[in-house]
Structures are given as C-alpha cells and as structure tokens.
C-alpha positions in Angstrom: -11.7 -22.9 4.5 -11.4 -19.0 3.7 -13.7 -17.9 1.1 -12.8 -14.5 -0.9 -15.5 -11.5 -0.6 -17.4 -10.6 -3.6 -15.6 -7.2 -3.7 -12.0 -9.0 -4.0 -13.3 -11.4 -6.6 -14.6 -8.5 -8.5 -11.2 -6.6 -8.3 -9.4 -9.9 -9.0 -11.4 -10.3 -12.5 -10.5 -6.9 -13.4 -6.9 -7.6 -13.2 -4.6 -8.6 -16.2 -3.2 -12.2 -16.6 0.3 -11.2 -15.5 -0.9 -9.1 -12.4 -2.9 -12.4 -11.3 0.4 -14.2 -11.8 2.4 -11.9 -9.7 -0.2 -12.2 -6.9 -0.3 -16.0 -7.0 3.5 -16.1 -7.1 3.3 -14.1 -3.5 0.7 -16.4 -2.2 0.9 -19.0 1.0 1.8 -22.4 0.0 -1.4 -23.7 1.6 -3.6 -21.7 -1.1 -1.4 -22.7 -4.0 -2.0 -26.4 -2.8 -5.8 -25.6 -3.1 -5.4 -24.8 -6.7 -3.5 -27.9 -7.3 -6.1 -29.9 -5.7 -8.7 -28.0 -7.5 -10.4 -27.1 -4.3 -10.1 -23.3 -5.4 -10.0 -21.6 -8.8 -6.9 -19.4 -9.5 -9.2 -16.2 -9.3 -10.4 -17.1 -5.8 -6.9 -17.6 -4.5 -6.0 -14.0 -6.3 -8.9 -12.4 -4.7 -7.7 -14.0 -1.3 -4.2 -12.7 -1.6 -5.6 -9.1 -2.6 -7.5 -9.3 0.5 -4.7 -10.5 2.5 -2.3 -7.7 1.2 -4.7 -5.0 1.8 -5.1 -6.1 5.8 -1.4 -6.1 6.0 -1.3 -2.8 4.3 -3.7 -1.2 6.6 -1.8 -2.5 9.6 1.5 -1.4 8.2 0.0 2.3 7.8 -1.4 2.3 11.4 2.0 1.2 12.6 3.6 3.6 10.6 1.7 6.5 11.9 2.3 5.5 15.2 6.0 5.6 14.5 5.6 8.9 13.0 3.7 10.3 15.8 6.2 8.9 18.2 9.1 10.8 16.2 7.3 14.0 16.5 6.4 13.9 20.0 8.8 11.4 21.6 6.0 9.3 22.9 3.7 7.0 21.5 -0.2 7.3 21.7 -0.5 4.6 24.1 2.3 6.1 26.6 0.2 9.3 26.4 -3.0 8.0 27.8 -1.2 6.2 30.7 
C-alpha cells in the first residue's frame, strides 16, 4: 500500500477543508475505498493525491518542453541524438 511522504502530509495539513474535498473528488477509486474501509485517513489520501498530481505535472511539463523544442527546430531531442 502506498504511503504518503512526510512533505506531502505537511502540505495536506495546510490545506483548507474545501481544498481537501476538491483533492478527494479527483482521487482514484481505490484510495477512496481505503478511506471508507478506514485503512487510511482522508489526510493521507489527500497527501497521496497531491504527490500524484505533482508527478503528473512534472511529466506534462517535460512532454510540453519536448513539443516546444520540436516546434522551434522541427525535430525532437531524441531524433537529434540518432
């Protein structure tokens, strides 16, 4: 079972109740079931969701940078190294 890191638990603790509700609304079903089964607290799940969204944002930024490079040069960084 995935455990939230202390840094993301701290971020989740600082959120308002409304912000936690919004995070939980975007949470995957398996984590919501863990709240219902009392395996995890809502705060733990919110922290994990924050971490997941930060990871996804970092991946998106990386892909977006590649798209911008391709648009400027007409090639991708991977094609240049071949």
